[in-house]
Structure formats: structure tokens, C-alpha cells
C-alpha positions in Angstrom: 36.4 -2.6 -32.2 35.0 0.9 -32.9 35.9 0.5 -36.5 33.8 -2.7 -36.5 30.9 -1.3 -34.8 31.0 1.8 -37.2 30.3 -1.1 -40.0 26.9 -2.4 -38.3 23.5 -1.4 -39.1 22.7 2.2 -37.5 19.3 3.8 -36.4 19.3 7.6 -35.2 16.3 8.4 -33.2 14.5 11.2 -34.9 12.3 11.7 -31.7 15.5 12.3 -29.7 16.4 15.1 -32.1 19.1 12.6 -33.4 21.1 12.9 -30.4 21.0 9.0 -29.9 22.4 6.3 -32.5 21.9 2.7 -32.0 23.9 0.0 -33.9 22.4 -3.4 -34.6 24.8 -6.4 -33.2 23.8 -10.1 -33.1 20.1 -9.1 -33.7 19.9 -6.6 -31.2 19.9 -2.7 -31.0 22.3 -1.0 -28.6 24.3 2.2 -28.0 28.0 2.2 -28.9 29.0 2.5 -25.2 27.3 -0.6 -24.1 28.4 -2.6 -27.0 32.1 -1.8 -26.7 31.6 -2.9 -23.0 29.5 -5.9 -23.9 31.6 -7.1 -26.6 35.0 -6.8 -24.5 32.8 -9.0 -21.8 31.9 -11.6 -24.4 35.7 -11.9 -25.1 37.3 -12.1 -21.6 34.5 -12.2 -18.7 35.1 -15.3 -16.6 31.8 -16.1 -14.7 31.9 -18.0 -11.5 29.4 -20.8 -10.4 28.6 -18.5 -7.3 28.0 -15.6 -9.5 24.4 -14.3 -9.7 23.5 -12.5 -13.0 20.4 -10.2 -12.8 19.2 -9.8 -16.6 16.6 -7.6 -18.1 15.5 -5.2 -20.8 15.6 -1.7 -19.8 12.9 -0.2 -18.3 11.4 -3.5 -16.9 12.2 -3.4 -13.1 16.1 -3.4 -13.2 16.5 -1.0 -10.3 14.2 -2.6 -8.2 15.5 -6.0 -8.8 19.2 -5.0 -7.9 17.9 -3.1 -4.8 16.2 -6.2 -3.4 18.9 -8.7 -4.4 21.7 -6.7 -3.1 19.8 -6.4 0.0 19.1 -10.1 0.3 22.9 -10.9 -0.1 24.2 -8.3 2.2 21.7 -8.6 5.0 24.1 -10.2 7.3 26.7 -7.4 6.5 24.7 -4.4 6.7 21.4 -3.0 8.1 19.1 -0.3 7.3 21.3 2.6 8.5 24.5 1.2 7.0 23.7 -0.2 3.7 25.3 1.1 0.7 21.9 1.8 -0.9 21.7 4.8 1.3 24.6 6.5 -0.5 24.7 5.1 -3.7 22.4 4.3 -6.7 21.5 0.7 -7.2 23.4 0.6 -10.3 26.6 1.4 -8.4 26.0 -1.3 -5.8 25.5 -4.1 -8.7 28.0 -3.6 -11.4 26.7 -3.6 -15.0 28.3 -6.0 -17.4 28.5 -4.0 -20.2 30.0 -0.8 -18.8 32.3 -2.3 -16.3 36.1 -3.3 -16.6 36.4 -6.8 -16.5 39.6 -7.0 -14.7 38.4 -4.5 -12.4 35.3 -6.5 -11.5 37.2 -9.6 -11.1 39.2 -7.9 -8.3 36.2 -6.2 -6.8 34.6 -9.7 -6.6 37.5 -11.1 -5.0 37.6 -8.2 -2.5 34.2 -8.0 -1.6 32.9 -11.3 -2.1 29.7 -10.3 -3.7 28.9 -12.6 -6.7 26.2 -9.6 -8.2 26.5 -8.7 -11.9 24.0 -7.3 -13.9 23.3 -7.1 -17.6 20.4 -5.7 -20.4 22.3 -8.4 -22.9 20.0 -10.7 -24.4 20.5 -14.4 -23.6 22.1 -15.5 -26.6 24.7 -12.8 -26.5 25.9 -13.2 -22.6 29.5 -14.5 -22.4 29.8 -18.0 -22.9 31.2 -18.4 -19.3 28.0 -17.2 -18.0 26.3 -20.4 -19.5 29.1 -22.9 -19.2 29.7 -22.0 -15.3 26.0 -22.8 -14.4 25.4 -19.6 -12.6 22.4 -18.3 -11.5 20.3 -16.1 -13.7 17.4 -14.0 -12.7 15.4 -12.4 -15.4 12.8 -9.9 -14.9 10.3 -8.8 -17.6 7.1 -6.3 -17.6 3.9 -5.2 -19.7 5.2 -4.2 -22.9 2.8 -1.2 -23.0 4.6 0.1 -19.6 8.1 -0.6 -21.0 7.3 1.7 -23.8 5.9 4.5 -21.7 9.0 4.0 -19.4 11.5 4.1 -22.2 10.1 7.2 -23.7 10.3 9.2 -20.6 13.6 8.1 -19.4 15.5 8.8 -22.8 13.4 12.0 -23.3 14.5 13.3 -19.9 17.9 12.0 -20.2 18.5 14.4 -23.3 16.3 17.0 -21.3 13.9 17.3 -24.0 10.2 18.5 -23.0 7.4 16.2 -24.2 6.4 18.6 -27.0 9.6 18.5 -28.7 10.0 14.5 -28.1 6.5 12.9 -29.8 5.5 10.1 -28.1 4.0 8.6 -31.5 7.5 8.5 -32.8 8.9 6.6 -30.0 6.2 4.6 -29.9 6.5 3.4 -33.6 10.0 3.0 -33.1 9.8 0.5 -30.3 7.0 -1.3 -32.0 9.3 -1.9 -35.1 11.5 -3.4 -32.6 14.4 -0.6 -32.4 15.0 0.0 -29.0 18.0 -0.2 -26.5 18.7 -4.0 -26.2 15.6 -4.6 -28.4 13.5 -6.1 -29.9 11.8 -6.4 -26.5 9.9 -9.5 -27.1 13.0 -11.1 -28.6 14.5 -10.3 -25.5 12.0 -11.8 -23.2 11.6 -15.2 -25.4 15.3 -15.5 -25.5 15.2 -15.8 -21.6 12.0 -17.7 -21.5 13.2 -20.3 -23.6 16.6 -20.7 -21.7 14.5 -21.2 -18.5 12.7 -24.1 -20.0 15.9 -25.8 -20.8 17.6 -24.8 -17.6 14.9 -24.4 -14.9 17.3 -24.9 -12.0 19.6 -22.1 -13.5 17.4 -19.3 -14.6 14.5 -17.7 -12.8 11.8 -15.6 -14.6 10.2 -12.9 -12.4 7.2 -10.8 -13.8 7.4 -7.2 -12.4 3.4 -7.0 -11.9 3.6 -10.3 -10.0 6.4 -8.9 -7.7 4.3 -5.8 -6.9 1.3 -7.9 -6.2 2.9 -10.3 -3.8 6.4 -9.1 -2.9 6.5 -11.4 0.2 6.4 -15.0 -1.5 8.1 -13.7 -4.6 11.1 -12.4 -2.3 11.3 -15.5 -0.7 11.2 -17.5 -3.8 14.2 -15.2 -5.2 16.2 -15.3 -2.2 15.8 -19.3 -2.0 16.9 -19.4 -5.6 19.9 -17.3 -5.5 21.1 -19.6 -2.5 20.5 -16.7 0.2 17.3 -18.4 1.8 15.6 -16.4 4.8 15.5 -18.5 7.8 12.0 -19.1 9.9 13.5 -16.6 12.6 14.5 -14.1 10.3 10.8 -14.3 8.9 9.6 -14.0 12.5 12.0 -11.1 13.1 10.5 -9.1 10.0 13.5 -9.5 8.0 11.6 -10.1 4.8 9.4 -7.3 5.6 11.9 -4.9 6.3 13.6 -5.5 3.0 10.3 -5.0 1.3 9.9 -1.7 2.7 13.3 -0.5 2.5 13.7 -1.5 -1.4 9.9 0.1 -2.1 9.8 2.7 -4.6 8.2 5.1 -2.0 11.2 4.6 0.3 14.0 4.3 -2.4 12.7 7.3 -4.4 12.8 9.6 -1.4 16.4 8.8 -0.2 18.5 12.1 -0.9 21.2 10.0 -3.1 18.3 9.1 -5.6 16.8 12.6 -5.6 19.9 14.5 -6.5 23.0 12.3 -7.1 24.7 11.0 -10.3 26.1 7.4 -10.5 29.6 6.9 -11.4 30.0 10.6 -12.1 28.0 10.3 -15.2 25.8 12.9 -16.8 22.4 11.0 -15.9 20.7 12.0 -12.6 19.7 9.3 -10.3 16.2 10.7 -10.1 15.4 9.3 -13.7 15.5 5.7 -12.3 12.7 6.5 -9.9 9.7 8.0 -12.0 6.4 6.1 -11.0 6.8 2.6 -10.9 3.1 2.5 -11.7 1.2 -0.3 -13.8 -0.9 0.8 -16.3 0.6 4.1 -16.9 0.6 3.7 -20.6 -3.5 4.6 -20.4 -2.5 8.0 -20.2 -0.5 7.8 -23.6 -1.8 5.3 -25.6 -4.2 5.8 -28.5 -6.9 3.1 -29.2 -5.0 2.3 -32.5 -1.6 2.0 -30.3 -3.4 -0.3 -27.6 -4.9 -2.5 -30.6 -1.4 -3.0 -32.5 0.6 -3.5 -29.3 -1.9 -6.2 -28.1 -1.8 -8.1 -31.3 1.7 -8.1 -31.9 2.0 -9.2 -28.2 -0.6 -12.3 -28.8 1.5 -13.0 -31.7 4.8 -13.4 -30.3 3.8 -15.0 -26.9 1.2 -17.4 -28.2 1.7 -20.7 -26.3 4.3 -19.4 -24.1 2.0 -18.8 -21.0 3.8 -15.4 -20.5 1.3 -12.4 -20.1 2.8 -9.1 -21.0 -0.2 -7.0 -21.8 
């Protein structure tokens, strides 16, 4: 597999001081580690009808979605004082398809009873069993301009580069050209959007900004869709409100594990997954020309879809 990956088109990110190389596979870009795991999953992962796949492009609300869904699914088993989210990053609570060991996950699924899997893979590149099993897929997407800024800071801080050594202008242009981890971003969104039109009972699209604006109705909608609806008694008891509050950026970013820990013994710090969670942060970085270019591209790509990503 490694030899095959080395034959793929490559791009090394100059704004990251050539510390990250991506490979183009099935019309999307990804780093080698994710490709290796994802290709293995394509070959051998067996989805079950009861599985719930949480899908997203990077930096579009993935961590928040994982936290919310994990809290929904485990609410009868754990409360706020016992939930694993107190001691583990959300990415450790919900396994990631492209970095998990397939057999290990199948054993964990049997032992824990948790049906949750997450992935950044585009819809067209999901393991065939995910589609054929008709399991639930939840896809979250976000304003493109904020995604560009969030990607920039995450990668820059991951490689411990100060802003003056990692020009935002270069990061912007790279993303604009469609070169980003699991990008082009617009193709990623459109792939899941088109699939949701064909399979509305199996695929739910959530907009990050809508989830922030009206978390209560969107959380209830999410719980209904994945098969874990809230009862009237639970709503009266404040269960929905408690999950929203516990999984909020303010609470999660202040948990000790998310300030000091590192997931799965890796090198990335948990705090990198909790930067701002702020809408419109792009205004602090974009020039008028960047805004105009991005808005024009967004209008072209999403014309007629009803999706608003700007």
C-alpha cells in the first residue's frame, strides 16, 4: 500500500515549511497516515445497520458533533459526573475510521455496544458496506471562510509555527485551489448533499451555524434521526438542556483533559481542538479580495443547492 500511495499525485505545503505532504486519491487530498487507514477500511470494514457514521470535512464542527452524539447515545449509561468525556477527548470516545484498526473496532463495537464511527472521508470513498448497510450518516458542514481560518490555525499550531512563519495568504490560496486535507471542501459538501437527496432517511445534513443558533431543536432532530429520541419526561427533566450545556465550547474547552491532554498518546494536544468556535472569525484574516474570491467560488459551486456556506 505504501508503494501505491507514493505513486499518487503529491503536494507539500510550503506555508507549513514543507512539514506536511498530502496525496491525491480518488479525487481528494489526504496525508499518508489517513490514506493508509482509510484504504484498509475500504477493503475490510463491515458496517452494521445499527451503526451511526459522523461525517465531516476537518474543522467544520467535528469535535462538537462527536461530543453531542456520544452524550445522546450514552445518556442512560453515564451522567455528567461519570461520562468518559470528562477524561477523554471526544475523538477518543468516537473512533475515527481512517486511523482505527478494523478488527479492533469490531471487537470494541461488540463489547461496548456503541455504534458510533467518525470519518473525514468523502461520501464517494466510504467503504461500500456503509452504503449497503443503510446505516445512519450525519454530516456537518460550515461556512467556508471560517473553515479556511480554522484549518490554518490547527495546522500551524500542530507544527508549532508562529503566524509570522506561516503566511495566511499562502494557506488561503492553497485551500482556494482545492488543496486541503480531505478537500476540495466544496466537493466534500456536495458529495454528502447529493447523497442526502437520494437517501434522506439515511443521511442527515446539519449546518454548524444552525446548530449554534438553535441547539435545542437541532439536538432533538439529531437524536430522533439516529434512533435515540428524547422522551417527554426527559425533556421536562432538562436532559436536552444539560447535554447542550455540558457539550458547549465553554464547558468542554475548560475541562482539564481538553487543556492538557494528548489523544491516544499522540503528539497533538487536545487544546488544539478547542480554539474559538466563533462564527465570523474569518473577518479578522480575510482581505476584501479573499472574501470576493471565496464568495464567488461558493456561489458557483453551490448554485441551486439551497446550501449557504458564506
